[in-house]
C-alpha positions in Angstrom: 44.3 23.5 21.9 42.7 25.5 19.2 45.4 24.4 16.7 44.9 20.7 17.6 41.2 21.1 17.0 41.8 22.8 13.6 44.4 20.2 12.7 42.1 17.3 13.5 39.2 18.9 11.6 41.4 19.6 8.6 42.8 16.0 8.7 39.3 14.5 8.7 38.2 16.8 5.8 41.2 16.4 3.6 42.9 13.1 4.4 39.8 11.1 5.3 37.5 12.9 2.8 34.7 13.2 5.4 31.8 15.5 4.8 31.6 18.6 6.9 28.6 17.4 9.0 30.4 14.1 9.8 33.5 16.0 10.9 31.3 18.2 13.2 30.0 15.0 14.8 33.5 13.3 14.9 35.0 16.3 16.7 32.6 15.6 19.6 34.4 12.3 20.1 37.8 14.0 20.3 36.8 17.2 22.1 33.7 16.5 24.1 33.7 19.8 25.9 33.1 21.7 22.6 29.6 22.9 21.9 28.0 22.2 18.5 28.5 25.9 17.6 32.2 25.7 18.4 32.6 22.5 16.5 30.8 24.0 13.4 33.1 27.0 13.6 36.3 24.9 13.7 35.1 22.8 10.8 34.3 25.9 8.8 37.8 27.3 9.5 39.4 24.0 8.6 37.4 23.8 5.4 38.5 27.3 4.4 42.2 26.4 5.2 42.0 23.1 3.2 40.4 24.7 0.2 42.5 27.8 0.1 45.6 25.5 0.3 44.2 23.6 -2.7 43.7 26.8 -4.7 47.3 27.7 -4.0 48.4 24.5 -5.6 46.6 25.1 -8.9 
């Protein structure tokens, strides 16, 4: 399940160009059992993955 949460967060950040705080809120719709702290952690991890991937493409 962790991978699906990260995938959804990365998708919202990268493909939908959603701001981090919006993604934190949107994850609640998809994964209602996650706490705010957990959602923030997943969004931060996804943010790091998305931006490190972009650095690799430079």
